[in-house]
C-alpha positions as CSV (number, residue, x, y, z in Angstrom):
1,M,31.3,3.0,6.0
2,I,28.6,5.4,7.2
3,D,28.9,7.4,4.0
4,A,28.2,4.3,2.0
5,L,25.2,3.5,4.3
6,V,23.4,6.8,3.7
7,P,22.4,6.2,0.1
8,V,21.3,2.7,0.9
9,V,19.0,3.9,3.7
10,I,17.6,6.7,1.4
11,A,17.0,4.1,-1.3
12,T,15.4,1.7,1.1
13,I,12.9,4.3,2.4
14,G,12.0,5.3,-1.1
15,A,11.5,1.7,-2.2
16,G,9.3,1.0,0.8
17,T,7.1,4.0,0.6
18,A,4.7,2.8,-2.1
19,I,4.3,-0.5,-0.2
20,A,3.7,1.4,3.0
21,F,0.8,3.4,1.5
22,A,-0.9,0.3,0.2
23,A,-0.3,-1.8,3.3
24,L,-1.5,0.8,5.8
25,G,-4.7,1.4,3.8
26,E,-5.3,-2.4,3.5
27,L,-4.8,-2.7,7.3
28,V,-7.6,-0.3,7.9
29,T,-9.8,-2.1,5.4
30,E,-9.1,-5.5,7.0
31,R,-9.7,-4.1,10.5
32,S,-13.3,-3.4,9.4
33,G,-13.6,-7.1,8.4
34,V,-13.2,-6.7,4.6
35,L,-10.6,-8.7,2.8
36,N,-9.7,-6.9,-0.4
37,L,-7.2,-8.8,-2.5
38,G,-7.4,-6.2,-5.3
39,V,-4.6,-4.0,-4.0
40,E,-2.3,-4.7,-6.9
41,G,-5.0,-3.6,-9.4
42,E,-5.8,-0.5,-7.4
43,M,-2.1,0.5,-7.3
44,L,-1.8,0.0,-11.1
45,V,-4.9,2.0,-11.9
46,G,-3.8,4.7,-9.5
47,A,-0.4,4.8,-11.2
48,I,-1.7,5.2,-14.7
49,A,-4.4,7.7,-13.6
50,A,-1.7,9.8,-11.8
51,F,0.7,9.6,-14.7
52,A,-2.0,10.6,-17.2
53,A,-3.2,13.5,-15.1
54,A,0.4,14.7,-14.3
55,S,1.5,14.6,-18.0
56,G,-1.7,16.3,-19.1
57,T,-1.7,19.1,-16.6
58,G,2.0,19.4,-15.8
59,S,1.2,19.2,-12.1
60,L,2.5,16.2,-10.2
61,W,0.1,16.9,-7.3
62,T,-2.8,16.8,-9.6
63,G,-1.5,13.4,-10.7
64,V,-1.3,12.2,-7.0
65,A,-4.9,13.4,-6.5
66,A,-6.0,11.6,-9.6
67,G,-4.3,8.4,-8.5
68,M,-6.0,8.6,-5.1
69,L,-9.4,9.0,-6.7
70,A,-8.8,6.2,-9.2
71,G,-7.8,3.8,-6.4
72,A,-10.9,4.9,-4.3
73,A,-13.1,4.3,-7.4
74,M,-11.7,0.8,-7.8
75,A,-12.3,0.1,-4.1
76,L,-15.9,1.4,-4.4
77,L,-16.5,-1.1,-7.2
78,F,-15.2,-3.8,-5.0
79,A,-17.3,-2.6,-2.1
80,F,-20.5,-2.5,-4.1
81,L,-19.9,-6.1,-5.3
82,T,-19.1,-7.5,-1.9
83,L,-21.0,-5.4,0.6
84,T,-24.1,-4.6,-1.4
85,L,-24.4,-7.6,-3.8
86,M,-22.8,-10.0,-1.2
87,A,-20.3,-11.5,-3.8
88,N,-17.4,-13.5,-2.5
89,Q,-14.7,-11.2,-1.3
90,V,-11.7,-13.4,-2.3
91,A,-13.1,-13.9,-5.8
92,C,-13.9,-10.2,-6.3
93,G,-10.5,-9.1,-5.0
94,L,-8.7,-11.4,-7.4
95,A,-10.9,-10.2,-10.3
96,L,-10.2,-6.6,-9.3
97,S,-6.5,-7.2,-9.5
98,I,-6.7,-8.8,-12.9
99,F,-9.0,-6.0,-14.1
100,G,-6.6,-3.4,-12.9
101,V,-3.7,-5.0,-14.6
102,G,-5.5,-5.1,-17.9
103,L,-7.1,-1.6,-17.7
104,S,-3.8,0.1,-16.8
105,A,-2.0,-1.7,-19.6
106,Y,-4.6,-0.6,-22.1
107,V,-4.8,3.0,-21.0
108,G,-1.1,3.2,-20.6
109,Q,-0.3,2.4,-24.2
110,A,-0.5,6.2,-25.0
111,Y,2.0,7.1,-22.3
112,L,4.9,4.6,-22.9
113,N,7.3,7.1,-24.3
114,I,6.7,10.0,-21.9
115,V,9.0,11.0,-19.1
116,L,7.9,13.4,-16.3
117,P,10.2,15.9,-14.7
118,T,12.0,14.5,-11.6
119,Q,10.4,15.6,-8.4
120,P,13.2,17.1,-6.2
121,V,13.7,16.1,-2.6
122,L,12.3,18.4,0.1
123,P,14.9,18.8,2.9
124,L,13.3,19.6,6.2
125,P,14.7,22.9,7.6
126,G,17.1,22.3,10.4
127,L,16.6,18.6,10.6
128,S,18.2,17.8,7.2
129,A,21.4,19.5,8.4
130,L,21.9,16.9,11.2
131,P,25.0,14.8,10.7
132,V,24.2,11.3,9.2
133,L,20.5,11.2,10.3
134,G,19.7,14.4,8.4
135,P,20.5,13.1,4.9
136,M,19.1,9.7,5.8
137,L,15.7,10.7,7.3
138,F,15.0,14.3,6.4
139,S,15.9,14.7,2.8
140,H,13.2,12.9,0.9
141,Q,10.4,13.5,-1.6
142,P,7.2,15.0,0.0
143,L,5.2,11.7,-0.3
144,V,7.7,10.0,1.9
145,Y,6.9,12.4,4.7
146,A,3.2,11.9,3.9
147,S,3.6,8.2,4.5
148,W,5.0,8.9,8.0
149,M,2.0,11.2,8.7
150,L,-0.3,8.4,7.4
151,L,1.3,6.0,9.9
152,G,0.6,8.4,12.8
153,A,-2.9,9.1,11.6
154,V,-3.8,5.4,11.2
155,W,-2.4,4.6,14.7
156,W,-4.2,7.4,16.3
157,F,-7.5,6.6,14.5
158,L,-7.4,2.9,15.4
159,Y,-6.3,3.2,19.1
160,R,-7.2,6.7,20.2
161,S,-10.4,7.7,18.4
162,R,-14.1,6.8,18.9
163,A,-14.4,6.2,15.2
164,G,-11.5,3.8,15.2
165,L,-13.1,1.9,18.1
166,K,-16.3,1.6,16.1
167,L,-14.4,0.3,13.1
168,R,-12.6,-2.3,15.1
169,S,-15.8,-3.5,16.7
170,V,-17.3,-3.9,13.3
171,G,-14.3,-6.0,12.3
172,E,-14.6,-8.2,15.3
173,S,-18.4,-8.7,15.5
174,P,-20.6,-7.0,12.9
175,Q,-23.7,-8.5,14.4
176,S,-22.9,-7.0,17.8
177,A,-22.0,-3.7,16.3
178,H,-25.2,-3.6,14.4
179,A,-27.2,-4.4,17.5
180,L,-25.6,-1.4,19.1
181,G,-26.8,0.8,16.3
182,L,-23.6,1.1,14.3
183,P,-23.9,1.4,10.5
184,V,-21.8,-1.7,9.7
185,T,-22.1,-1.5,5.9
186,R,-21.4,2.2,5.7
187,I,-18.3,1.8,8.0
188,R,-17.0,-1.0,5.8
189,Y,-17.6,1.0,2.6
190,L,-15.6,3.9,4.0
191,A,-12.8,1.7,5.2
192,T,-12.6,-0.1,1.9
193,M,-12.5,3.2,-0.1
194,F,-9.8,4.5,2.2
195,G,-7.7,1.4,1.5
196,G,-8.2,1.9,-2.2
197,A,-7.3,5.6,-2.0
198,T,-4.0,4.9,-0.2
199,A,-3.2,2.1,-2.7
200,G,-3.8,4.6,-5.5
201,V,-1.4,7.1,-3.8
202,G,1.1,4.3,-3.6
203,G,0.8,3.7,-7.3
204,A,0.9,7.5,-7.9
205,F,4.2,7.7,-6.0
206,L,5.7,5.1,-8.2
207,A,4.6,6.7,-11.5
208,V,5.2,10.4,-10.9
209,M,7.9,10.5,-8.2
210,Y,9.9,7.3,-7.7
211,T,10.3,6.5,-11.4
212,P,8.6,9.3,-13.3
213,M,7.6,7.3,-16.3
214,W,4.9,4.7,-17.1
215,V,5.9,1.1,-17.5
216,E,3.3,-1.6,-17.9
217,G,3.0,-3.6,-14.7
218,M,5.3,-1.2,-12.9
219,T,4.1,-2.2,-9.4
220,A,5.8,-5.5,-10.0
221,G,3.8,-7.3,-7.2
222,R,4.0,-4.6,-4.6
223,G,0.3,-4.9,-4.0
224,W,0.6,-8.6,-3.1
225,I,3.6,-7.8,-0.8
226,A,1.4,-5.2,0.9
227,L,-1.2,-7.8,1.5
228,A,1.3,-10.1,3.0
229,L,2.7,-7.3,5.2
230,V,-0.6,-6.8,6.9
231,V,-0.4,-10.4,8.1
232,F,3.4,-10.0,8.8
233,G,2.6,-7.0,11.0
234,T,-0.3,-8.7,12.7
235,W,-2.6,-5.9,11.8
236,R,-0.5,-3.3,13.7
237,P,0.5,-0.1,11.9
238,A,4.1,0.3,13.2
239,R,5.0,-3.3,12.4
240,V,3.5,-2.9,8.9
241,M,5.6,0.2,8.3
242,L,8.7,-1.6,9.4
243,G,7.8,-4.5,7.2
244,A,7.5,-2.2,4.2
245,Y,11.0,-0.9,4.8
246,L,12.3,-4.4,5.3
247,F,11.0,-5.4,1.8
248,G,12.2,-2.1,0.4
249,G,15.6,-2.9,1.7
250,I,15.6,-6.3,0.1
251,T,14.7,-4.7,-3.2
252,V,17.4,-2.2,-2.9
253,A,19.9,-4.8,-1.9
254,Q,19.4,-6.8,-5.0
255,L,19.7,-3.7,-7.1
256,F,23.0,-2.7,-5.4
257,A,24.2,-6.3,-5.9
258,Q,23.5,-6.1,-9.6
259,S,25.2,-2.7,-9.9
260,R,28.3,-4.1,-8.1
261,G,28.5,-7.0,-10.6
262,I,28.1,-9.7,-8.0
263,A,28.3,-13.1,-9.8
264,V,24.7,-14.1,-9.1
265,P,22.1,-14.5,-11.9
266,S,20.0,-11.3,-12.1
267,Q,16.8,-13.3,-12.2
268,L,17.7,-14.8,-8.8
269,L,18.4,-11.4,-7.3
270,A,15.1,-10.0,-8.7
271,M,13.1,-12.8,-7.0
272,L,14.5,-12.0,-3.6
273,P,11.7,-9.7,-2.4
274,Y,9.1,-12.3,-3.3
275,L,11.1,-15.2,-1.8
276,A,11.4,-13.2,1.4
277,T,7.6,-12.7,1.4
278,V,7.1,-16.5,1.2
279,V,9.7,-17.1,4.0
280,V,8.1,-14.5,6.3
281,L,4.6,-16.0,5.8
282,V,5.9,-19.5,6.5
283,I,7.5,-18.3,9.7
284,I,4.4,-16.4,10.8
285,S,2.2,-19.5,10.0
286,S,4.3,-21.6,12.4
287,N,2.5,-19.8,15.2
288,P,-1.2,-20.1,14.3
289,L,-2.4,-19.1,17.7
290,R,-0.8,-15.6,17.4
291,I,-2.4,-15.1,14.0
292,R,-5.8,-16.2,15.2
293,L,-5.6,-13.8,18.2
294,S,-4.5,-10.9,16.0
295,T,-6.8,-11.5,13.0
296,P,-10.1,-9.5,12.9
297,A,-12.7,-12.1,13.8
298,S,-15.1,-11.3,10.9
299,L,-12.3,-10.9,8.2
300,G,-13.7,-11.9,4.8
301,Q,-17.2,-12.6,6.1
302,S,-20.2,-11.0,4.5
303,F,-22.8,-9.2,6.7
304,R,-26.4,-8.6,6.0
305,A,-28.5,-6.7,8.5
306,A,-31.6,-8.7,9.7
307,S,-34.7,-7.3,8.2
């Protein structure tokens, strides 16, 4: 029984890693009061940039860096439109996603028949030899460990650092933060670009490590799931991470069910992660007071400093 569970847990962690990167970055963005719905587009542009760089240079880590920069560039475009030009954040986020889908599909036409070398797992010395837990938790690809470090860094930044306190104050009341002398727009720019960079890394993980090939639309809605997870986790990093693995587990479960030949239509199994997203959001919405208390007060609201 335990031997059968090990590959399921390994696959679950791998499937949830890309979502975790995107969701943790979006959490930081939303904590600053910015609602960026363009995560799906940022992930796709990050994925194709990473794949193109990795296939051109032969270095997977160059690809990851390119994906991070591409995601940050997409977020910078969004920030310029919404924070400088004061465009509607919801409309710009949706446009960014559509733009990212189209741009990645266009650029990716030249890479459809290329397969990158498989990135081997990196067992952690000593820990990977532990019975059961070793193979489950300490024999993964390097970016999986990086996602855990990102979780710790985001938690520490938000709740233990002065910079995190400033960011949260901007998200709660930008007017008060500005009155105290905080550079509200600059903080929001940096938070938005951070979210774009981590979304780009999530896309890069998919393209150069998880499935080392380019497929049009390969994120398959993970960016939208990441957005839902921020709400699901009530803007708390640990809950968001657990949610990412929950949806990763649902994805893996439907793949295992298909491989076992369970007599359920494959289309129904493939829709399970998205059906779970809807169900979770409905359950969360049944307690509007909890959502209202957890949501950054200025989320989605533009801010212009008084002249």
